[in-house]
Each structure stands twice: as structure tokens, then as C-alpha cells.
C-alpha positions in Angstrom: 128.0 122.5 120.2 125.1 123.0 122.5 121.6 121.2 122.1 119.8 124.3 123.0 121.4 126.2 120.1 120.2 123.5 117.6 116.7 123.6 119.0 116.6 127.4 118.7 118.1 127.3 115.2 115.3 124.9 114.1 112.7 126.7 116.0 113.6 129.9 113.9 113.0 127.9 110.7 116.8 127.6 109.7 118.3 124.5 108.2 120.6 122.4 110.4 124.0 121.2 109.4 124.7 117.5 109.1 127.0 117.8 112.1 124.1 119.3 114.2 121.7 116.7 113.2 124.3 113.9 114.0 125.2 115.5 117.4 121.4 115.4 118.4 121.0 111.7 117.4 124.2 110.7 119.0 123.5 112.6 122.2 119.9 111.3 122.5 121.0 107.7 122.2 123.9 108.1 124.8 121.8 110.0 127.2 123.6 113.4 127.0 120.6 114.9 125.3 117.7 114.5 127.8 114.1 113.8 126.9 112.9 117.4 127.4 115.4 118.7 124.8 114.5 115.9 122.5 110.9 116.8 122.9 111.7 120.5 122.1 113.7 119.4 118.9 110.8 117.2 117.8 108.3 119.9 118.2 110.4 122.4 116.3 110.6 119.9 113.5 107.0 119.4 113.6 106.3 123.2 113.0 109.3 124.1 110.9 109.9 121.0 108.9 113.1 119.7 107.3 114.5 119.8 103.8 115.4 116.8 101.8 119.1 116.9 102.9 118.2 117.3 106.6 115.8 114.5 106.4 118.2 112.2 104.7 120.9 113.0 107.2 118.6 112.3 110.2 117.7 109.0 108.6 121.3 108.1 108.0 122.3 109.0 111.7 119.4 107.0 113.1 120.2 104.1 110.8 123.8 104.1 112.1 122.9 104.6 115.8 123.1 100.8 116.3 123.8 97.7 114.3 123.0 97.4 110.7 122.6 94.2 108.7 125.0 93.5 105.8 123.3 91.3 103.2 126.1 91.8 100.6 127.3 88.2 100.7 123.8 87.1 99.5 123.9 86.9 95.8 121.6 89.1 93.7 119.5 92.1 94.5 117.8 91.9 97.9 114.3 93.5 98.1 112.2 94.6 101.1 108.7 95.7 101.3 107.1 98.0 104.0 103.5 98.9 104.7 102.7 102.0 106.8 100.1 100.0 108.5 96.4 99.0 107.8 93.6 96.9 108.9 93.5 93.3 107.4 96.9 93.9 105.8 98.3 90.3 105.3 100.2 91.3 102.1 103.6 90.3 103.3 102.4 86.6 103.8 101.1 86.6 100.0 103.6 89.0 98.3 106.8 87.5 99.9 106.4 83.9 98.8 105.2 85.1 95.3 108.3 87.2 94.6 110.6 84.5 96.1 109.1 81.9 93.9 109.8 84.0 91.0 113.6 84.2 92.0 113.7 87.4 94.1 115.5 87.6 97.5 113.1 89.1 100.1 114.8 89.9 103.4 112.2 91.5 105.8 112.3 92.8 109.4 108.7 93.1 110.5 106.8 94.1 113.6 103.9 93.3 116.0 100.6 94.8 116.0 99.4 97.4 118.4 96.0 99.1 118.6 93.9 98.9 115.4 96.7 97.6 113.1 97.7 94.0 112.9 101.3 92.8 112.9 102.8 90.3 110.5 104.8 88.6 113.2 101.6 88.0 115.2 99.9 86.4 112.2 102.9 84.2 111.5 102.9 83.0 115.1 99.3 81.8 114.7 100.9 78.7 113.1 102.3 76.5 115.9 106.1 76.4 116.0 106.8 79.5 113.9 109.8 81.2 115.1 110.2 85.0 114.4 113.4 85.5 116.4 116.3 84.6 114.0 120.0 85.2 114.6 121.4 87.3 111.8 123.4 84.3 110.5 120.1 82.2 110.3 118.3 85.1 108.7 120.9 85.5 106.0 121.3 81.8 105.4 117.6 81.4 104.9 117.3 84.1 102.4 120.3 82.5 100.4 118.6 79.0 100.6 115.0 79.7 99.9 114.8 83.4 98.9 112.7 84.7 101.8 112.9 85.3 105.5 110.6 87.5 107.7 111.8 88.0 111.2 111.6 90.4 114.3 113.7 93.3 114.5 116.5 93.0 117.0 117.0 95.2 119.9 120.3 96.4 118.5 118.7 97.8 115.3 118.1 101.6 115.2 117.9 102.3 119.0 117.6 106.0 118.2 114.2 105.3 116.4 113.0 103.3 119.5 113.7 106.2 121.8 112.4 109.0 119.6 109.3 107.0 118.5 108.2 106.4 122.0 108.9 110.2 122.9 106.9 111.3 119.9 103.9 109.3 120.9 103.6 111.0 124.2 104.5 114.6 123.2 102.1 115.3 120.3 104.9 115.1 117.6 103.8 112.1 115.7 102.4 113.9 112.7 105.6 115.3 111.4 106.5 114.0 107.8 110.3 114.2 108.2 110.1 112.3 111.6 107.7 109.7 110.2 109.7 109.2 107.0 113.1 109.0 109.0 111.6 106.5 111.4 110.4 104.2 108.7 113.3 104.6 106.4 116.0 104.2 109.2 114.7 100.7 110.0 114.3 99.7 106.3 117.8 100.9 105.3 119.4 99.2 108.5 117.9 95.9 107.4 120.4 95.9 104.5 118.1 95.4 101.4 119.2 97.0 98.1 115.7 97.9 96.9 112.5 98.9 98.9 109.0 99.0 98.0 106.8 101.2 100.3 103.0 100.5 100.5 101.7 103.9 101.8 98.1 103.7 103.0 95.6 106.5 102.9 92.0 106.8 104.1 90.1 106.2 107.4 92.1 103.2 108.5 95.5 104.8 107.8 97.7 107.3 109.4 97.5 109.5 106.3 93.8 110.4 106.0 93.9 111.5 102.3 95.9 110.8 99.1 97.5 114.4 99.2 99.2 113.6 102.6 100.2 110.2 101.5 101.7 111.4 98.5 103.9 113.9 100.4 105.0 111.2 102.8 105.7 108.7 100.0 107.7 111.2 98.0 109.7 112.1 101.1 110.7 108.5 101.8 111.5 107.8 98.1 113.8 110.9 98.1 115.5 109.6 101.3 116.2 106.2 99.8 117.4 107.9 96.4 119.7 110.2 98.6 121.1 107.2 100.5 121.7 105.0 97.4 118.8 102.7 97.5 116.2 101.9 94.8 113.1 103.1 96.7 109.6 103.1 95.2 106.2 103.6 96.7 102.6 102.7 95.9 99.6 104.6 97.3 96.8 102.3 98.4 93.3 102.7 99.6 92.5 102.0 103.2 88.8 103.2 103.3 88.0 99.6 104.0 89.8 96.6 105.4 92.1 94.8 103.0 90.5 91.5 102.0 87.7 90.0 104.2 89.6 88.8 107.2 90.8 90.9 110.1 92.6 88.9 112.8 95.4 86.4 113.0 94.8 82.8 112.1 91.8 83.9 109.8 94.2 86.3 107.9 96.7 83.4 107.5 93.9 81.4 106.0 93.0 84.2 103.7 96.7 84.5 102.6 96.7 80.7 101.8 93.4 81.0 99.8 94.9 83.9 97.8 98.1 82.0 97.0 95.8 79.3 95.7 93.9 81.8 93.5 90.8 81.9 95.8 91.4 85.1 97.6 89.7 88.5 97.7 90.2 90.5 94.6 91.5 93.6 96.4 94.3 91.6 98.0 95.2 89.7 94.9 95.3 93.0 92.9 97.6 94.6 95.3 99.9 91.7 95.5 100.2 91.4 91.7 100.8 95.1 91.3 103.5 95.2 94.2 105.0 92.0 92.9 105.4 93.3 89.4 107.3 96.4 90.8 109.5 94.3 93.1 110.5 91.8 90.4 111.5 94.9 88.3 113.5 96.2 91.2 115.2 92.9 91.6 116.2 92.9 87.9 114.4 89.7 87.3 112.1 91.3 84.6 112.6 94.3 82.4 109.3 95.9 83.2 106.2 95.8 85.6 103.9 94.3 83.0 106.1 91.3 82.7 106.6 91.2 86.4 102.8 91.1 87.0 102.4 88.4 84.5 105.0 86.2 86.4 103.3 86.8 89.7 100.0 85.8 88.2 101.6 82.6 86.9 103.0 81.9 90.3 99.5 82.0 91.7 98.1 79.8 89.0 100.8 77.3 89.2 100.8 77.1 92.9 104.5 78.0 93.2 103.7 80.8 95.5 101.8 78.5 98.0 104.7 76.0 97.8 107.1 78.8 98.8 104.9 79.9 101.6 105.1 76.3 102.9 108.9 76.1 102.4 109.2 79.5 104.2 107.1 78.6 107.2 108.8 75.2 107.6 112.3 76.9 107.5 111.3 78.9 110.6 109.8 75.9 112.4 106.1 76.5 111.5 103.9 73.3 111.4 103.0 73.3 107.6 100.0 71.0 108.2 98.1 74.1 109.3 98.7 75.7 105.8 98.0 72.5 103.9 94.7 72.0 105.9 93.4 75.2 107.3 90.7 73.5 109.3 93.4 72.6 111.8 93.4 76.3 113.1 91.5 76.7 116.3 88.0 78.3 116.0 86.5 80.9 118.2 83.7 79.7 120.5 81.3 82.5 119.5 80.4 83.5 116.0 78.1 86.7 116.0 76.3 87.9 112.9 76.3 91.7 112.4 73.3 92.6 110.3 72.2 95.6 108.3 69.3 97.6 109.8 68.5 99.3 106.3 69.3 98.9 102.7 71.8 100.8 100.5 75.2 100.4 99.0 78.3 100.1 101.0 80.1 103.6 100.6 83.0 102.9 103.0 83.8 100.8 106.0 85.4 102.6 109.1 88.8 100.7 109.3 89.6 102.3 112.6 86.4 101.1 114.1 86.8 97.5 112.7 90.4 97.3 113.7 89.7 98.4 117.3 86.7 96.1 117.4 88.9 93.1 116.4 91.3 94.1 119.3 88.4 94.2 121.7 87.3 90.8 120.5 90.8 89.5 121.4 92.6 89.6 118.0 94.9 92.6 119.0 96.6 94.2 121.9 96.3 97.6 123.5 99.7 97.4 125.1 102.7 95.3 123.9 102.1 93.1 127.1 98.6 92.0 126.1 97.8 88.4 125.1 96.4 87.8 121.7 93.7 85.3 120.9 94.8 83.9 117.4 91.2 82.6 116.7 89.5 85.9 117.3 88.7 88.4 114.6 86.2 89.7 112.0 85.1 88.2 108.7 83.6 90.9 106.4 80.6 89.7 104.3 80.2 93.1 102.4 82.7 95.3 100.8 82.6 98.9 99.3 80.3 99.0 96.3 78.3 96.0 97.4 74.4 96.3 97.6 73.0 95.6 101.0 69.4 94.6 101.9 68.0 95.1 105.4 68.8 91.9 107.3 71.9 91.1 105.3 74.9 90.0 107.3 77.5 92.6 107.0 80.2 90.7 109.0 81.0 88.0 111.4 82.5 88.7 114.8 84.6 85.8 116.1 85.6 85.6 119.7 86.0 83.6 123.0 84.7 86.5 125.1 81.3 87.0 126.4 79.3 90.2 126.7 80.6 91.9 123.4 77.3 93.5 122.6 78.9 97.0 122.4 81.5 95.8 119.9 78.8 94.4 117.8 77.0 97.7 117.8 80.2 99.5 116.8 80.7 97.0 113.9 77.2 97.7 112.6 77.9 101.5 112.6 81.2 101.0 110.9 79.5 100.2 107.7 78.5 103.5 106.0 75.7 103.1 103.5 74.6 105.3 100.6 71.4 105.3 98.9 72.9 105.5 95.5 75.3 103.0 93.8 78.9 103.3 94.8 81.9 102.9 92.4 84.4 100.2 93.1 87.9 101.8 92.8 91.3 100.2 92.2 93.1 99.7 95.5 96.5 101.0 94.0 96.1 104.7 93.0 99.5 105.7 92.2 103.2 104.6 91.9 106.0 106.8 92.8 109.7 106.4 92.0 109.4 104.6 88.6 111.9 107.1 87.2 114.6 105.5 89.5 
């Protein structure tokens, strides 16, 4: 078998056999397939696509390109949740403790932020002492004991994706649905959970710019999970504005704490209740989503979710005093008000501009080597649908940097105003995979 023949076959729009796909993945990981051939293969897939069998085989081959985590010795159904990336997305820090407090077992491998999207691990590390590097035995023991663990992905997990992801980023082949879906699902499946809920974002701050694109990606990933024997479902959520009010690290943890105490932003709470209802259904704890949502709402009202958050952070070395008294978090030296220069109604908030602005204020990283300022970020004061008068504060920019006038100008322009009233739409637009 030759790699050039496989490339030409896909270039000509033909389906590849399982053996040909596995030959490519194996060869790319061990170095016998060079980058230039892998680039040609990725470009052929970008233009010609893959059918559901091919995509499932690619995912399975990537998943087994390194170590996989076996969670079978943990009693019950293990659930996992994945977001395709957003601005202000602290969902895992709210949703994880909520479902765990209701009896589910959430075992999650997470990532760091890069560019305009924030990473769950970075947010967790804003609490002093918090460990995100857990041995597999520690990870599994913690899920057994308290029902939740969120840790960093090990280097041995899905090496094929690490290589191919980096290659796609520099060869113009990122926007391929089969390659995106296999990248996400290979990591989720290798992490060992029985059931997966995918939060597929669409809009200005998401990779998928409209609901049609997001639906195709969501259906592709749900189909992969189904083909590989996992209960996989997806929700399509709006990212035409940041999620919640806080965009940063420490301030997002504070917002997560407030949400678990019933004092959080309505969009974040709505998303966590809806997603929590689905996860509890997948875990077999409730018979349907309606009862699941009621259980999640009760976990917020009773404080069980917040108690589980503290237990989860304590288990990984975090100083729980910061969660119990959020005034302990360090505050940025400078707080700049960004004001409206005209009146109207907020039609949308440019998430990409807000996310990149937060990065420039110190809250994110342009490269993985960059240092993050945990106290930096942006606090929104207006959301989509809100009325705005000239001079109203649109948001606060928190930073320890001087000379950020251009960032403030960008933030002002990120609020798109309409002269007429704007409808406030639900954040969750569609659920895919209920029939599983």
C-alpha cells in the first residue's frame, strides 16, 4: 500500500477503505508518512469530504493511536461534556459540579485557552494550589469518590490528533467537517466516558458561523459516537455574544460560583440547566430531560452544586477559601469603563473582538508559552436585547497593563446597536441525538 495512491483516490472523490485510513494514521504517527503527504491528504479530504463510515474509521484510528483511558472499573455511567469553544464559556465549572451533585459521574479531560477562546484549565488554575495534571489512577479514584474530575490531557492521549491538528492549522485545512469531527471525537472517546454531550457553538464568536454549519458538525459527531457505541448527543448554542458577563479567568470562576448560588447570569444558568437535564438522562439517573432539569434547578437552590464545586477543587489541591470568599481573588490595577457613544438596543456583541481584547488585556495567550494574568478580563454591563443610552457603560476592561486605549476602542466597536428593539432569544436552539 502506498500513501500516494490513497491521496489520489480521495482526490478523485472515491471512498477509502478502513485499511487505507488506518495505514495513513499509523504512518503519520510513526513518521513513515511525511508532513507533505499528510497535507495533501488533508486537502483532499477538505475538498472531497468523507462519508460516515470513513469518518468513524478515521476517528477510531486516531483514538487508538496512543493510550486510551479505561473507566470501566468506576461504577455507573460515566458522562463527559465538550464545548467547541466560546468566549466567556465557564460552563464546565458550573455544569460539572451540578450533575455530580445529582449522582452522575463526570470524567473530563480539558484544555487550555489559545487566541480568543478561554480554557477551563486556565480558569481552574486561578485558584491557588489547583492541580490539573493528575495521574490516571488519581483521576479515576477522584471520579469514584466524589463524582467529578477535570484534568489536562496527557501527552500519550491521541498523538495522531496532536500532529494532524498542528498541520491543519498551517496548511489551510482546518475547515473540514470530517477532520474537525474526528479531532474532537477521538479525544472524547479516548477519555473513556460512556456518554458524551457536545455543546456546538455557532455565531460570531464560534468556529461555525451559522446554525446550518453547526448542525452539520453536530450531526457528524453524534453519528461518529453512535457508530462507535457511545451515547452521543449535541446541543446547538448561540455565540453571538459572550456567555454570561465575565470574560477572563478569576472573574469567570467568580461568575461560576455566583451561578451555583443562584445569582448568576440567566443565559449561563439556562444553558447549564438544559445541558444538565440531558446529561442526567444519559447517565440513567432520571427518565427524561424535564425531570433532569428539575433536579439541576434543585441542586442550585439547595446549594448542593456549590458544595460539590468546593469538594472538587479541594480534591485537586485548590484553596477553597477563594470559592467561599471570592474577594480573596487578586484584582486588576486598572478598571476602564467603555461607554456607548450613541443610544439604541444591543443587536449583537462581536465575540471574536471581545475575546481577542481580553487576550490583549492579559487574560489570554497568543501562543501556548504566553503568561496569563488571572485578574485581567472584561465584565459586560449590557447584553443582546438591552436598551442603551449615550454614555451608558457597555463593559469594564480589567488589566494591569498601561496604554490599552486601542483595546478600549475595539471593545466599544464590538457592541453592535440597532435603532429598533432586539428580541432576546434562548441560548439553546436545538438538541440533536435524543433518539439514541
